[in-house]
Biotite code that builds the C-alpha atoms (Angstrom):
import biotite.structure as struc

atoms = struc.array([
    struc.Atom([0.038, 0.039, -0.239], chain_id="A", res_id=1, res_name="ASN", atom_name="CA", element="C"),
    struc.Atom([2.194, 2.692, -1.326], chain_id="A", res_id=2, res_name="LEU", atom_name="CA", element="C"),
    struc.Atom([1.575, 6.456, -1.134], chain_id="A", res_id=3, res_name="GLU", atom_name="CA", element="C"),
    struc.Atom([2.534, 9.486, -3.432], chain_id="A", res_id=4, res_name="GLU", atom_name="CA", element="C"),
    struc.Atom([3.709, 12.392, -1.097], chain_id="A", res_id=5, res_name="LEU", atom_name="CA", element="C"),
    struc.Atom([5.226, 15.669, -1.701], chain_id="A", res_id=6, res_name="VAL", atom_name="CA", element="C"),
    struc.Atom([7.016, 17.637, 1.295], chain_id="A", res_id=7, res_name="TYR", atom_name="CA", element="C"),
    struc.Atom([8.324, 20.646, 0.618], chain_id="A", res_id=8, res_name="GLU", atom_name="CA", element="C"),
    struc.Atom([10.734, 23.216, 2.490], chain_id="A", res_id=9, res_name="GLY", atom_name="CA", element="C"),
    struc.Atom([13.380, 25.625, 2.578], chain_id="A", res_id=10, res_name="TYR", atom_name="CA", element="C"),
    struc.Atom([17.428, 24.848, 2.054], chain_id="A", res_id=11, res_name="GLY", atom_name="CA", element="C"),
    struc.Atom([20.199, 27.209, 2.794], chain_id="A", res_id=12, res_name="PRO", atom_name="CA", element="C"),
    struc.Atom([20.356, 30.756, 1.679], chain_id="A", res_id=13, res_name="GLY", atom_name="CA", element="C"),
    struc.Atom([15.908, 30.394, 1.102], chain_id="A", res_id=14, res_name="GLY", atom_name="CA", element="C"),
    struc.Atom([16.072, 27.622, -1.568], chain_id="A", res_id=15, res_name="VAL", atom_name="CA", element="C"),
    struc.Atom([12.813, 26.339, -2.542], chain_id="A", res_id=16, res_name="ALA", atom_name="CA", element="C"),
    struc.Atom([13.131, 22.353, -2.316], chain_id="A", res_id=17, res_name="ILE", atom_name="CA", element="C"),
    struc.Atom([10.191, 20.122, -3.772], chain_id="A", res_id=18, res_name="LEU", atom_name="CA", element="C"),
    struc.Atom([10.710, 16.602, -2.466], chain_id="A", res_id=19, res_name="CYS", atom_name="CA", element="C"),
    struc.Atom([8.800, 13.863, -4.031], chain_id="A", res_id=20, res_name="GLU", atom_name="CA", element="C"),
    struc.Atom([8.304, 10.328, -1.961], chain_id="A", res_id=21, res_name="THR", atom_name="CA", element="C"),
    struc.Atom([7.033, 7.007, -2.250], chain_id="A", res_id=22, res_name="LEU", atom_name="CA", element="C"),
    struc.Atom([6.288, 5.356, 0.903], chain_id="A", res_id=23, res_name="THR", atom_name="CA", element="C"),
    struc.Atom([4.281, 2.701, 2.867], chain_id="A", res_id=24, res_name="ASP", atom_name="CA", element="C"),
    struc.Atom([4.717, 4.298, 5.942], chain_id="A", res_id=25, res_name="ASN", atom_name="CA", element="C"),
    struc.Atom([4.742, 8.211, 5.713], chain_id="A", res_id=26, res_name="LYS", atom_name="CA", element="C"),
    struc.Atom([5.171, 9.097, 9.398], chain_id="A", res_id=27, res_name="ASN", atom_name="CA", element="C"),
    struc.Atom([8.906, 7.334, 9.141], chain_id="A", res_id=28, res_name="ARG", atom_name="CA", element="C"),
    struc.Atom([9.126, 9.730, 5.884], chain_id="A", res_id=29, res_name="THR", atom_name="CA", element="C"),
    struc.Atom([8.055, 12.766, 6.960], chain_id="A", res_id=30, res_name="VAL", atom_name="CA", element="C"),
    struc.Atom([10.657, 12.153, 10.169], chain_id="A", res_id=31, res_name="ALA", atom_name="CA", element="C"),
    struc.Atom([13.426, 11.362, 7.981], chain_id="A", res_id=32, res_name="GLU", atom_name="CA", element="C"),
    struc.Atom([12.786, 14.296, 5.201], chain_id="A", res_id=33, res_name="VAL", atom_name="CA", element="C"),
    struc.Atom([12.588, 16.659, 8.380], chain_id="A", res_id=34, res_name="ARG", atom_name="CA", element="C"),
    struc.Atom([15.560, 15.262, 9.986], chain_id="A", res_id=35, res_name="HIS", atom_name="CA", element="C"),
    struc.Atom([17.531, 15.744, 6.694], chain_id="A", res_id=36, res_name="GLY", atom_name="CA", element="C"),
    struc.Atom([16.147, 19.479, 6.006], chain_id="A", res_id=37, res_name="PHE", atom_name="CA", element="C"),
    struc.Atom([16.880, 20.544, 10.147], chain_id="A", res_id=38, res_name="SER", atom_name="CA", element="C"),
    struc.Atom([20.295, 18.665, 10.060], chain_id="A", res_id=39, res_name="LYS", atom_name="CA", element="C"),
    struc.Atom([21.389, 20.578, 6.858], chain_id="A", res_id=40, res_name="PHE", atom_name="CA", element="C"),
    struc.Atom([20.043, 24.185, 7.549], chain_id="A", res_id=41, res_name="GLY", atom_name="CA", element="C"),
    struc.Atom([16.900, 23.903, 6.000], chain_id="A", res_id=42, res_name="GLY", atom_name="CA", element="C"),
    struc.Atom([13.325, 24.211, 7.264], chain_id="A", res_id=43, res_name="SER", atom_name="CA", element="C"),
    struc.Atom([10.325, 22.022, 6.103], chain_id="A", res_id=44, res_name="MET", atom_name="CA", element="C"),
    struc.Atom([7.521, 23.937, 5.046], chain_id="A", res_id=45, res_name="GLY", atom_name="CA", element="C"),
    struc.Atom([3.572, 23.756, 4.553], chain_id="A", res_id=46, res_name="THR", atom_name="CA", element="C"),
    struc.Atom([1.950, 22.005, 1.554], chain_id="A", res_id=47, res_name="SER", atom_name="CA", element="C"),
    struc.Atom([1.794, 24.932, -1.027], chain_id="A", res_id=48, res_name="GLY", atom_name="CA", element="C"),
    struc.Atom([4.670, 27.149, 0.478], chain_id="A", res_id=49, res_name="SER", atom_name="CA", element="C"),
    struc.Atom([7.083, 26.232, -2.576], chain_id="A", res_id=50, res_name="VAL", atom_name="CA", element="C"),
    struc.Atom([5.202, 24.213, -5.103], chain_id="A", res_id=51, res_name="ALA", atom_name="CA", element="C"),
    struc.Atom([3.941, 27.680, -6.942], chain_id="A", res_id=52, res_name="TYR", atom_name="CA", element="C"),
    struc.Atom([7.415, 28.069, -7.890], chain_id="A", res_id=53, res_name="LEU", atom_name="CA", element="C"),
    struc.Atom([8.074, 24.895, -9.632], chain_id="A", res_id=54, res_name="PHE", atom_name="CA", element="C"),
    struc.Atom([5.929, 24.101, -12.781], chain_id="A", res_id=55, res_name="GLU", atom_name="CA", element="C"),
    struc.Atom([6.158, 20.340, -13.861], chain_id="A", res_id=56, res_name="ARG", atom_name="CA", element="C"),
    struc.Atom([7.281, 20.116, -17.551], chain_id="A", res_id=57, res_name="THR", atom_name="CA", element="C"),
    struc.Atom([8.414, 17.135, -19.732], chain_id="A", res_id=58, res_name="GLY", atom_name="CA", element="C"),
    struc.Atom([11.794, 17.793, -21.450], chain_id="A", res_id=59, res_name="VAL", atom_name="CA", element="C"),
    struc.Atom([13.026, 15.403, -24.712], chain_id="A", res_id=60, res_name="ILE", atom_name="CA", element="C"),
    struc.Atom([16.555, 15.706, -25.320], chain_id="A", res_id=61, res_name="ASN", atom_name="CA", element="C"),
    struc.Atom([18.456, 14.973, -28.637], chain_id="A", res_id=62, res_name="PHE", atom_name="CA", element="C"),
    struc.Atom([21.963, 14.626, -29.298], chain_id="A", res_id=63, res_name="VAL", atom_name="CA", element="C"),
    struc.Atom([24.423, 16.593, -30.721], chain_id="A", res_id=64, res_name="SER", atom_name="CA", element="C"),
    struc.Atom([23.986, 16.822, -34.308], chain_id="A", res_id=65, res_name="GLY", atom_name="CA", element="C"),
    struc.Atom([20.429, 16.031, -34.620], chain_id="A", res_id=66, res_name="ALA", atom_name="CA", element="C"),
    struc.Atom([18.125, 17.425, -37.400], chain_id="A", res_id=67, res_name="ASP", atom_name="CA", element="C"),
    struc.Atom([17.020, 20.811, -35.248], chain_id="A", res_id=68, res_name="GLU", atom_name="CA", element="C"),
    struc.Atom([14.805, 21.804, -38.639], chain_id="A", res_id=69, res_name="GLU", atom_name="CA", element="C"),
    struc.Atom([12.570, 18.711, -38.258], chain_id="A", res_id=70, res_name="ALA", atom_name="CA", element="C"),
    struc.Atom([12.407, 18.356, -34.516], chain_id="A", res_id=71, res_name="ILE", atom_name="CA", element="C"),
    struc.Atom([11.395, 21.870, -34.161], chain_id="A", res_id=72, res_name="MET", atom_name="CA", element="C"),
    struc.Atom([8.774, 21.672, -37.011], chain_id="A", res_id=73, res_name="GLU", atom_name="CA", element="C"),
    struc.Atom([7.352, 18.115, -35.465], chain_id="A", res_id=74, res_name="SER", atom_name="CA", element="C"),
    struc.Atom([7.304, 19.202, -31.730], chain_id="A", res_id=75, res_name="ALA", atom_name="CA", element="C"),
    struc.Atom([6.019, 22.471, -32.154], chain_id="A", res_id=76, res_name="LEU", atom_name="CA", element="C"),
    struc.Atom([3.147, 21.087, -34.792], chain_id="A", res_id=77, res_name="ASP", atom_name="CA", element="C"),
    struc.Atom([2.664, 18.702, -31.542], chain_id="A", res_id=78, res_name="ALA", atom_name="CA", element="C"),
    struc.Atom([1.960, 20.980, -29.118], chain_id="A", res_id=79, res_name="GLY", atom_name="CA", element="C"),
    struc.Atom([5.450, 21.713, -27.681], chain_id="A", res_id=80, res_name="ALA", atom_name="CA", element="C"),
    struc.Atom([5.991, 25.055, -26.024], chain_id="A", res_id=81, res_name="HIS", atom_name="CA", element="C"),
    struc.Atom([9.775, 25.565, -26.581], chain_id="A", res_id=82, res_name="ASP", atom_name="CA", element="C"),
    struc.Atom([12.689, 24.073, -28.457], chain_id="A", res_id=83, res_name="VAL", atom_name="CA", element="C"),
    struc.Atom([16.446, 24.875, -27.201], chain_id="A", res_id=84, res_name="VAL", atom_name="CA", element="C"),
    struc.Atom([19.403, 24.877, -28.966], chain_id="A", res_id=85, res_name="SER", atom_name="CA", element="C"),
    struc.Atom([22.373, 24.345, -26.744], chain_id="A", res_id=86, res_name="ASN", atom_name="CA", element="C"),
    struc.Atom([25.998, 25.486, -26.957], chain_id="A", res_id=87, res_name="GLU", atom_name="CA", element="C"),
    struc.Atom([26.946, 21.704, -27.396], chain_id="A", res_id=88, res_name="ASP", atom_name="CA", element="C"),
    struc.Atom([24.459, 21.014, -30.061], chain_id="A", res_id=89, res_name="GLY", atom_name="CA", element="C"),
    struc.Atom([22.088, 19.124, -28.329], chain_id="A", res_id=90, res_name="SER", atom_name="CA", element="C"),
    struc.Atom([18.721, 20.223, -28.554], chain_id="A", res_id=91, res_name="ILE", atom_name="CA", element="C"),
    struc.Atom([15.894, 20.036, -25.942], chain_id="A", res_id=92, res_name="GLU", atom_name="CA", element="C"),
    struc.Atom([12.362, 20.098, -26.436], chain_id="A", res_id=93, res_name="VAL", atom_name="CA", element="C"),
    struc.Atom([10.067, 21.578, -23.467], chain_id="A", res_id=94, res_name="CYS", atom_name="CA", element="C"),
    struc.Atom([6.222, 20.538, -23.494], chain_id="A", res_id=95, res_name="THR", atom_name="CA", element="C"),
    struc.Atom([3.417, 20.565, -20.688], chain_id="A", res_id=96, res_name="THR", atom_name="CA", element="C"),
    struc.Atom([2.129, 17.311, -18.804], chain_id="A", res_id=97, res_name="LEU", atom_name="CA", element="C"),
    struc.Atom([-0.414, 17.296, -21.479], chain_id="A", res_id=98, res_name="GLU", atom_name="CA", element="C"),
    struc.Atom([1.717, 17.698, -24.617], chain_id="A", res_id=99, res_name="THR", atom_name="CA", element="C"),
    struc.Atom([4.279, 15.341, -23.101], chain_id="A", res_id=100, res_name="PHE", atom_name="CA", element="C"),
    struc.Atom([3.047, 12.445, -24.927], chain_id="A", res_id=101, res_name="GLY", atom_name="CA", element="C"),
    struc.Atom([1.930, 13.634, -28.057], chain_id="A", res_id=102, res_name="PRO", atom_name="CA", element="C"),
    struc.Atom([5.326, 15.469, -28.700], chain_id="A", res_id=103, res_name="THR", atom_name="CA", element="C"),
    struc.Atom([7.261, 12.345, -28.084], chain_id="A", res_id=104, res_name="GLN", atom_name="CA", element="C"),
    struc.Atom([5.106, 10.442, -30.288], chain_id="A", res_id=105, res_name="ASP", atom_name="CA", element="C"),
    struc.Atom([5.044, 12.960, -33.274], chain_id="A", res_id=106, res_name="ALA", atom_name="CA", element="C"),
    struc.Atom([8.899, 12.861, -33.385], chain_id="A", res_id=107, res_name="LEU", atom_name="CA", element="C"),
    struc.Atom([9.182, 9.398, -33.389], chain_id="A", res_id=108, res_name="ARG", atom_name="CA", element="C"),
    struc.Atom([6.662, 9.003, -36.123], chain_id="A", res_id=109, res_name="ALA", atom_name="CA", element="C"),
    struc.Atom([8.891, 11.517, -37.901], chain_id="A", res_id=110, res_name="ALA", atom_name="CA", element="C"),
    struc.Atom([12.060, 8.668, -37.430], chain_id="A", res_id=111, res_name="GLY", atom_name="CA", element="C"),
    struc.Atom([13.333, 11.211, -34.590], chain_id="A", res_id=112, res_name="LEU", atom_name="CA", element="C"),
    struc.Atom([14.714, 9.194, -31.851], chain_id="A", res_id=113, res_name="GLU", atom_name="CA", element="C"),
    struc.Atom([15.239, 10.883, -28.434], chain_id="A", res_id=114, res_name="PRO", atom_name="CA", element="C"),
    struc.Atom([18.310, 10.438, -26.223], chain_id="A", res_id=115, res_name="GLU", atom_name="CA", element="C"),
    struc.Atom([15.832, 11.103, -22.762], chain_id="A", res_id=116, res_name="ARG", atom_name="CA", element="C"),
    struc.Atom([12.369, 11.741, -22.537], chain_id="A", res_id=117, res_name="ALA", atom_name="CA", element="C"),
    struc.Atom([11.469, 13.099, -18.799], chain_id="A", res_id=118, res_name="GLU", atom_name="CA", element="C"),
    struc.Atom([8.779, 14.784, -16.617], chain_id="A", res_id=119, res_name="MET", atom_name="CA", element="C"),
    struc.Atom([10.474, 17.183, -14.273], chain_id="A", res_id=120, res_name="THR", atom_name="CA", element="C"),
    struc.Atom([10.160, 20.154, -12.001], chain_id="A", res_id=121, res_name="MET", atom_name="CA", element="C"),
    struc.Atom([11.477, 23.391, -13.662], chain_id="A", res_id=122, res_name="ILE", atom_name="CA", element="C"),
    struc.Atom([11.653, 26.600, -11.146], chain_id="A", res_id=123, res_name="ALA", atom_name="CA", element="C"),
    struc.Atom([10.160, 29.800, -12.131], chain_id="A", res_id=124, res_name="SER", atom_name="CA", element="C"),
    struc.Atom([12.556, 31.575, -10.339], chain_id="A", res_id=125, res_name="THR", atom_name="CA", element="C"),
    struc.Atom([16.116, 30.497, -9.211], chain_id="A", res_id=126, res_name="GLU", atom_name="CA", element="C"),
    struc.Atom([18.263, 31.428, -5.979], chain_id="A", res_id=127, res_name="VAL", atom_name="CA", element="C"),
    struc.Atom([22.124, 32.349, -6.528], chain_id="A", res_id=128, res_name="GLU", atom_name="CA", element="C"),
    struc.Atom([24.239, 30.243, -3.748], chain_id="A", res_id=129, res_name="LEU", atom_name="CA", element="C"),
    struc.Atom([27.568, 31.805, -2.126], chain_id="A", res_id=130, res_name="ASP", atom_name="CA", element="C"),
    struc.Atom([30.176, 28.751, -1.555], chain_id="A", res_id=131, res_name="LEU", atom_name="CA", element="C"),
    struc.Atom([28.783, 27.920, 2.028], chain_id="A", res_id=132, res_name="ASP", atom_name="CA", element="C"),
    struc.Atom([25.598, 27.576, 1.029], chain_id="A", res_id=133, res_name="GLY", atom_name="CA", element="C"),
    struc.Atom([26.252, 25.800, -2.274], chain_id="A", res_id=134, res_name="ALA", atom_name="CA", element="C"),
    struc.Atom([28.186, 23.232, 0.236], chain_id="A", res_id=135, res_name="GLU", atom_name="CA", element="C"),
    struc.Atom([25.351, 22.802, 2.291], chain_id="A", res_id=136, res_name="LYS", atom_name="CA", element="C"),
    struc.Atom([22.300, 22.699, 0.079], chain_id="A", res_id=137, res_name="MET", atom_name="CA", element="C"),
    struc.Atom([24.178, 19.917, -1.828], chain_id="A", res_id=138, res_name="LEU", atom_name="CA", element="C"),
    struc.Atom([24.668, 18.024, 1.394], chain_id="A", res_id=139, res_name="LYS", atom_name="CA", element="C"),
    struc.Atom([21.018, 18.352, 1.781], chain_id="A", res_id=140, res_name="LEU", atom_name="CA", element="C"),
    struc.Atom([20.004, 17.326, -1.471], chain_id="A", res_id=141, res_name="VAL", atom_name="CA", element="C"),
    struc.Atom([22.129, 14.162, -1.211], chain_id="A", res_id=142, res_name="GLU", atom_name="CA", element="C"),
    struc.Atom([21.002, 13.211, 1.771], chain_id="A", res_id=143, res_name="HIS", atom_name="CA", element="C"),
    struc.Atom([17.307, 13.405, 0.827], chain_id="A", res_id=144, res_name="LEU", atom_name="CA", element="C"),
    struc.Atom([18.089, 11.732, -2.341], chain_id="A", res_id=145, res_name="GLU", atom_name="CA", element="C"),
    struc.Atom([19.699, 9.059, -0.587], chain_id="A", res_id=146, res_name="ASP", atom_name="CA", element="C"),
    struc.Atom([16.787, 8.485, 1.717], chain_id="A", res_id=147, res_name="LEU", atom_name="CA", element="C"),
    struc.Atom([14.973, 4.868, 0.362], chain_id="A", res_id=148, res_name="ASP", atom_name="CA", element="C"),
    struc.Atom([11.724, 6.361, -0.030], chain_id="A", res_id=149, res_name="ASP", atom_name="CA", element="C"),
    struc.Atom([12.650, 9.742, -1.701], chain_id="A", res_id=150, res_name="VAL", atom_name="CA", element="C"),
    struc.Atom([12.035, 9.345, -5.739], chain_id="A", res_id=151, res_name="GLN", atom_name="CA", element="C"),
    struc.Atom([13.063, 13.006, -6.691], chain_id="A", res_id=152, res_name="ASN", atom_name="CA", element="C"),
    struc.Atom([14.567, 16.034, -5.334], chain_id="A", res_id=153, res_name="VAL", atom_name="CA", element="C"),
    struc.Atom([13.858, 19.513, -7.343], chain_id="A", res_id=154, res_name="TYR", atom_name="CA", element="C"),
    struc.Atom([15.092, 22.832, -5.936], chain_id="A", res_id=155, res_name="SER", atom_name="CA", element="C"),
    struc.Atom([15.676, 26.568, -7.179], chain_id="A", res_id=156, res_name="ASN", atom_name="CA", element="C"),
    struc.Atom([19.485, 26.798, -6.286], chain_id="A", res_id=157, res_name="ALA", atom_name="CA", element="C"),
    struc.Atom([21.646, 28.584, -8.686], chain_id="A", res_id=158, res_name="ASN", atom_name="CA", element="C"),
    struc.Atom([25.364, 27.421, -8.088], chain_id="A", res_id=159, res_name="ILE", atom_name="CA", element="C"),
    struc.Atom([27.397, 29.638, -10.538], chain_id="A", res_id=160, res_name="SER", atom_name="CA", element="C"),
    struc.Atom([30.140, 27.706, -12.520], chain_id="A", res_id=161, res_name="ASP", atom_name="CA", element="C"),
    struc.Atom([32.837, 29.680, -10.636], chain_id="A", res_id=162, res_name="GLU", atom_name="CA", element="C"),
    struc.Atom([31.353, 28.350, -6.833], chain_id="A", res_id=163, res_name="ILE", atom_name="CA", element="C"),
    struc.Atom([30.660, 24.891, -8.870], chain_id="A", res_id=164, res_name="ALA", atom_name="CA", element="C"),
    struc.Atom([34.582, 24.655, -9.584], chain_id="A", res_id=165, res_name="GLU", atom_name="CA", element="C"),
    struc.Atom([35.438, 25.616, -6.147], chain_id="A", res_id=166, res_name="GLN", atom_name="CA", element="C"),
    struc.Atom([33.178, 22.555, -4.383], chain_id="A", res_id=167, res_name="LEU", atom_name="CA", element="C"),
])
């Protein structure tokens, strides 16, 4: 008898965190998640306290060298809301929850096989972290991800390349 639960909270520096779980014992899970937040400088929030900062988004990735024009045409015709060409040549198609399946089907029907396709949570705003905040945040996220019942952890933390190199 598994239950899907989403816990919300704040990490170091005021970073918003969503923690998706699948559990057979919600009392154990909430205790473990709460312990992680408090141990690593965060705090649990109430339901809805940070969820509004995230949007469930479908992301379909293509490797460098894929036919950008064909991907763009098929994806946009199927209802995708954005197609992004990255600096490394890879292509990312973004969809809503409702258009995720139809967009994948349209791309495959056009002979375009994605490298990866997943539903994720994209933050509408980001919080820039300094070195200390980034270290604490990464420890908190790692702790949460290591919990057996945790399926996904999302945050709106932004760690600059300069800070990441120092970690």
